[in-house]
C-alpha positions in Angstrom: 0.0 0.0 0.0 1.7 3.2 -1.2 1.7 6.4 0.8 -1.4 8.5 0.5 -1.2 11.6 -1.6 -0.9 14.7 0.5 -4.3 16.3 0.7 -4.0 20.1 0.8 -5.8 21.8 3.7 -6.3 25.4 4.7 -3.0 26.7 6.2 -2.8 27.1 10.0 -6.2 25.4 10.7 -6.1 23.5 14.0 -7.2 20.2 15.4 -6.4 18.5 18.8 -6.4 14.9 19.9 -6.2 13.9 23.6 -5.6 10.5 25.1 -7.4 10.3 28.4 -7.2 8.0 31.5 -10.3 6.1 32.7 -10.0 5.6 36.5 -12.3 3.9 39.0 -13.8 6.4 41.4 -13.5 3.7 44.2 -9.7 3.4 44.2 -8.5 5.8 41.5 -6.6 3.0 39.7 -7.0 2.6 35.9 -10.1 0.6 35.1 -11.1 -1.4 32.0 -13.9 0.8 31.1 -13.4 2.0 27.5 -16.0 -0.3 26.0 -18.6 0.8 28.5 -17.7 4.4 28.1 -17.9 4.2 24.3 -21.3 2.5 24.5 -22.7 5.2 26.7 -21.3 8.0 24.5 -22.9 6.4 21.4 -26.3 7.3 22.8 -25.2 11.0 23.4 -24.6 13.8 21.0 -20.8 14.0 21.3 -19.3 17.4 20.5 -16.3 15.9 18.7 -15.0 12.4 18.1 -14.1 9.6 20.5 -12.4 6.3 19.8 -10.8 3.5 21.7 -7.0 3.4 22.4 -4.6 0.5 22.6 -5.6 -0.6 26.1 -9.1 -0.7 27.7 -8.2 1.9 30.3 -7.9 4.8 27.9 -9.8 6.6 25.2 -8.9 9.2 22.6 -11.0 12.3 21.8 -10.5 14.6 18.9 -11.9 18.0 18.0 -13.2 19.4 14.8 -11.1 21.6 12.5 -10.7 25.2 13.9 -9.2 28.4 12.8 -8.7 30.0 16.2 -7.9 29.2 19.8 -11.3 30.4 21.2 -13.6 28.0 19.4 -11.2 25.2 20.0 -11.2 25.8 23.7 -15.0 26.0 23.7 -15.3 22.6 22.0 -12.7 21.0 24.4 -14.8 22.2 27.4 -17.9 20.8 25.9 -16.1 17.4 25.3 -14.8 17.5 28.8 -18.3 18.0 30.3 -19.9 15.3 28.1 -17.2 12.8 29.2 -17.6 13.7 32.8 -21.4 13.2 32.7 -20.9 9.8 30.9 -18.3 8.8 33.5 -20.6 9.6 36.4 -23.1 7.1 35.0 -20.4 4.4 35.2 -18.6 5.5 38.4 -15.6 6.2 36.2 -13.4 9.3 36.2 -11.8 10.9 33.2 -8.4 12.3 33.8 -5.6 14.2 32.2 -1.9 13.5 32.9 0.8 11.9 30.8 1.1 8.8 33.0 -1.0 7.2 35.8 1.0 7.4 39.0 0.5 3.9 40.3 -1.1 1.6 37.7 0.7 -1.7 36.9 1.1 -2.3 33.2 0.8 -6.1 33.3 -2.9 -5.6 34.4 -3.8 -3.7 31.2 -5.9 -5.4 28.5 -5.4 -4.8 24.8 -8.6 -3.3 23.3 -10.2 -5.9 20.9 -9.3 -4.2 17.6 -7.2 -5.8 14.8 -4.6 -3.0 14.6 -4.1 -3.0 18.4 -3.6 -6.8 18.5 -1.2 -6.5 15.6 0.8 -3.9 17.5 0.7 -6.2 20.6 2.0 -9.1 18.6 4.8 -7.1 17.0 6.0 -5.2 20.1 5.1 -7.6 22.9 5.0 -6.1 26.4 5.7 -2.6 25.0 2.1 -2.5 23.8 0.7 -2.7 27.4 3.4 -0.3 28.6 2.1 2.1 26.0 -0.8 2.9 28.4 0.4 6.5 28.4 -1.5 9.7 27.5 -0.5 12.4 25.1 -1.8 15.4 23.3 -1.4 15.6 19.5 -1.8 18.9 17.7 -2.5 19.1 13.9 -1.8 22.2 11.9 -3.0 22.5 8.3 -0.5 22.8 5.4 -1.0 23.6 1.7 1.2 20.8 0.4 3.7 18.1 1.4 6.8 20.2 0.9 5.4 22.9 3.3 4.5 20.2 5.8 8.1 18.8 5.8 9.6 22.3 6.1 7.4 23.1 9.1 8.1 19.7 10.6 11.9 20.2 10.6 11.7 23.9 11.5 9.6 23.0 14.5 12.3 20.6 15.8 14.1 23.6 17.4 11.0 24.3 19.5 10.1 20.7 20.5 11.6 21.2 24.1 9.2 24.1 24.6 6.2 21.8 24.1 7.7 19.1 26.3 8.3 21.4 29.1 5.1 23.4 29.0 2.9 20.2 28.8 4.9 17.9 31.1 2.5 16.1 33.5 4.0 12.6 34.0 6.6 12.7 36.8 5.3 9.4 38.4 5.4 5.9 37.1 4.3 2.8 39.1 4.4 4.7 42.4 7.9 6.2 41.9 9.0 9.8 41.3 11.0 9.3 38.1 12.8 12.7 38.4 11.5 13.4 34.9 8.8 16.0 34.2 7.7 13.9 31.3 8.4 10.2 31.9 5.8 9.4 29.3 8.3 10.1 26.5 10.6 7.3 27.8 7.8 4.8 26.9 7.5 6.3 23.5 11.3 6.1 22.8 11.2 2.3 23.5 9.6 1.9 20.1 12.1 1.5 17.2 10.2 3.9 14.9 10.1 6.8 17.4 12.4 9.8 17.5 12.6 12.2 14.7 11.6 12.0 11.0 14.3 11.6 8.4 15.6 14.9 7.1 14.3 15.9 3.7 12.4 19.0 2.6 10.9 17.3 -0.5 7.7 15.4 -0.3 8.5 13.4 -3.5 11.8 12.4 -2.0 10.2 11.4 1.2 7.5 9.4 -0.5 9.6 7.7 -3.3 12.8 7.1 -1.4 12.3 6.8 2.3 8.7 5.6 2.6 8.8 3.3 -0.4 12.0 1.6 1.0 10.4 1.2 4.4 7.2 -0.2 2.9 9.2 -2.8 0.8 10.8 -4.1 3.9 7.3 -4.8 5.4 8.1 -2.7 8.4 5.4 0.0 7.7 2.2 0.3 5.8 1.1 3.8 6.6 2.2 6.9 8.6 0.4 5.4 11.6 3.4 3.1 12.0 5.7 5.9 12.8 5.9 7.3 16.3 8.0 10.4 15.5 8.0 13.5 17.6 6.4 15.3 14.6 5.1 13.6 11.6 3.2 14.6 8.4 -0.4 13.3 8.0 -1.1 13.3 4.3 -4.7 12.1 4.7 -5.5 15.2 6.8 -3.1 17.6 5.1 -1.4 18.5 8.3 1.8 18.3 10.3 1.2 16.6 13.7 3.1 17.5 16.9 3.1 14.5 19.2 5.5 15.3 22.1 3.0 16.8 24.6 1.7 15.0 27.7 -2.0 15.3 28.1 -2.4 18.3 30.3 -4.4 18.4 33.5 -6.8 21.0 32.1 -8.4 21.6 28.7 -7.3 25.3 29.1 -3.7 24.3 28.8 -4.4 21.9 26.0 -6.0 24.7 24.0 -3.2 27.1 24.8 -0.6 24.7 23.5 -2.5 24.3 20.3 -2.7 28.1 19.9 1.0 28.4 20.5 1.8 25.9 17.8 -0.6 27.7 15.4 1.1 31.1 15.9 4.6 29.5 15.8 3.8 27.8 12.4 2.6 31.2 11.1 5.9 32.7 12.2 7.9 30.0 10.5 5.8 30.2 7.3 6.9 33.9 7.0 10.6 32.8 6.8 11.5 34.4 10.1 13.9 31.5 10.9 16.7 30.1 8.7 15.9 27.2 6.4 16.1 24.1 8.5 19.2 21.8 8.2 19.8 18.3 9.5 22.4 19.6 12.0 19.6 21.6 13.7 18.8 18.4 15.6 21.9 19.0 17.7 19.7 21.4 19.7 19.1 19.4 22.9 17.4 19.9 26.2 20.0 19.7 29.0 18.2 19.4 32.4 20.3 20.6 35.3 21.5 17.9 37.7 18.9 17.0 40.3 16.1 19.2 38.8 13.2 17.1 37.4 11.3 20.1 36.0 12.2 20.6 32.4 11.3 24.3 32.5 14.5 24.7 34.5 16.7 23.1 31.8 18.9 24.6 29.2 19.2 24.5 25.4 22.3 24.4 23.3 21.9 26.0 19.9 23.3 23.9 17.1 24.6 26.8 15.0 25.9 29.3 17.6 26.5 26.7 20.4 25.2 29.2 22.8 23.6 27.9 26.0 20.1 29.2 26.6 17.8 28.8 29.6 14.7 27.0 28.4 12.3 29.2 30.3 14.0 32.4 28.9 13.9 31.0 25.4 10.2 30.3 25.7 9.6 33.8 27.1 11.5 35.4 24.2 9.6 33.3 21.6 6.3 34.3 23.1 7.3 38.0 22.9 8.2 37.6 19.2 4.9 35.9 18.4 2.6 38.4 20.1 2.0 40.6 17.0 1.0 37.5 15.0 -1.0 36.1 17.9 -3.3 39.2 17.7 -4.0 38.5 14.0 -4.8 34.8 14.7 -6.9 35.5 17.8 -4.5 33.6 19.9 -3.4 36.2 22.4 -5.2 34.5 25.3 -3.3 31.3 24.5 0.1 33.0 24.8 -1.0 34.8 27.9 -2.0 31.5 29.5 1.4 30.0 28.7 3.1 33.0 30.2 1.2 32.2 33.5 2.5 28.6 33.2 6.1 29.9 33.0 5.5 31.9 36.2 3.6 29.3 38.2 5.1 26.0 36.9 3.9 23.2 34.7 1.6 20.4 35.7 4.5 18.2 36.7 5.7 20.7 39.3 2.1 21.1 40.6 2.0 17.3 41.1 4.6 17.7 43.8 7.4 15.9 42.0 10.7 16.5 43.9 14.0 14.9 43.8 14.2 15.3 47.6 10.6 14.3 48.4 8.9 11.7 46.3 5.4 12.8 47.2 2.0 11.8 46.1 0.8 13.5 42.9 -1.2 16.1 44.7 -2.7 17.8 41.7 -3.4 14.7 39.7 -7.1 14.1 40.1 -10.3 13.7 38.2 -11.8 16.9 39.5 -8.8 18.9 38.2 -9.5 17.7 34.7 -13.3 18.1 35.0 -13.2 21.5 36.8 -14.7 24.4 35.0 -13.1 27.0 37.2 -10.9 30.1 36.4 -8.7 30.0 33.4 -5.4 30.4 35.2 -3.0 27.6 36.0 -3.2 26.3 39.5 -6.6 27.8 40.2 -8.8 25.0 39.1 -10.4 22.9 41.8 -8.2 20.0 42.5 -10.2 17.9 44.8 -8.6 15.0 46.6 -5.6 13.3 45.0 -4.8 9.6 45.1 -1.9 8.3 47.2 1.1 6.9 45.3 0.4 3.4 46.6 -2.5 1.3 45.6 -5.1 0.4 48.3 -6.3 -3.1 48.9 -9.3 -3.9 46.7 -12.3 -6.0 47.2 -13.8 -8.4 44.8 -17.3 -7.0 45.2 -18.5 -3.4 45.3 -20.0 -2.6 48.7 -23.7 -1.5 48.8 -23.1 1.5 51.1 -21.1 2.7 54.1 -22.6 1.5 57.3 -21.7 4.7 59.1 -21.8 8.4 58.2 -20.3 9.6 61.5 -16.8 10.0 60.1 -16.3 13.8 60.2 -14.2 13.7 57.0 -16.3 11.3 54.9 -19.8 11.4 53.4 -21.3 8.7 51.2 -22.1 9.8 47.7 -24.9 7.7 46.3 -25.8 6.7 42.8 -29.6 6.6 42.8 -31.1 3.4 41.6 -27.9 1.4 41.5 -25.8 -0.6 43.9 -22.7 1.6 43.4 -21.4 3.9 46.0 -18.3 6.0 46.7 -17.1 8.2 49.4 -16.2 11.8 48.8 -13.5 12.8 51.2 -13.0 16.4 52.2 -9.4 15.7 53.0 -6.7 14.0 51.0 -6.2 11.6 53.8 -7.8 11.2 57.2 -6.1 8.0 58.4 -7.0 4.3 58.7 -9.5 5.1 61.5 -12.1 6.0 58.9 -12.5 2.4 57.7 -16.1 1.4 58.3 -17.9 -2.0 58.4 -20.4 -2.6 55.7 -23.9 -3.6 56.6 -24.6 -7.2 55.9 -21.1 -8.0 54.7 -18.0 -9.3 56.3 -15.4 -7.0 54.9 -14.2 -3.4 55.4 -14.7 -0.6 53.0 -12.0 2.1 53.0 -14.0 5.3 53.1 -10.7 7.2 53.1 -7.4 6.2 51.8 -5.1 5.2 54.7 -1.9 7.2 55.1 
């Protein structure tokens, strides 16, 4: 099967895909709920598109094509609210975040779809370890040559998007000392990394892709897990390095930033990309897990640049273009992220204190509060360790006297959950269940 012809699209149009976590509201672990969630959503009028992902503990949503940041944000909020309502019917939470902080990958199940089983057969255990969650941003291009030029020009700014979106400091109960540990799972795949350097679509199609296709390694662009890749069927270039943020506001702001950055690059404001540009690397300072505190080394001047300072300087250069593209709010939001820290830092990641991911929570993703980082309602956060589970769902808590717990009932069903007012109120809050011989943890024990 040859590579699809590049389908022209309107330049600088936008689309966003988000991979989302499905968690049990009983213990906050990932749950195999994608089939049930998709079935519920089929009965609703969904303000976008939703599809399964490689394991049954995740789904992927995508927006329509947009021309500006504002309408894109409005649609993401509508999608969020629809998902939250569907999740409430299933006792399932929908979360952002690049990794789940304490899930165990051997417990994941491959979604029953031929392509996913093919990937699982080809890559073995890596397929289940691929239960990670990213944001993909599409920007429209007039032709394949423009897509490749933008792809390689954007390579110099990839660290910006990694640092601004980073929300995956924890993996299997451990502080990884990375802001974006998700990317380490992506890099395990042999067809990850960067695209081969060429600025000609004909050369890419007839030389590189045709050779890879003849080997039987690839059949379409879906088989490449590059940081940035062209998508000829959509007529876009797709940035894939972002973690799924904890809020839709940040997701929309990142898309707005990429749109304005592509407009800037289309004007020829930067030198024509060269293969040596990939020498620009992110160099985190020793002991600092937050990538915003890293440095960049420029491949042509060899100057060392603070990453945060480089992002600030880029935002300043883009402001005139942002006004024309109605993306000023997006850049302003990212300026607030630079001041207050990214999602990874708000999760409490620290080289000295491996803490629970305090800001990682379903309410943070679902909150519709103020549009500034750190001000969304965070609710209670899960502890980094996984609580003991029961084989049956308890009918109700036998006691409501705990000052820090109150049962939250699902009318007409046997499901129940406890909504704690504190992140942890100790093991003394465990209550006996009426008519059953086991204990239900109303609150997570310390």
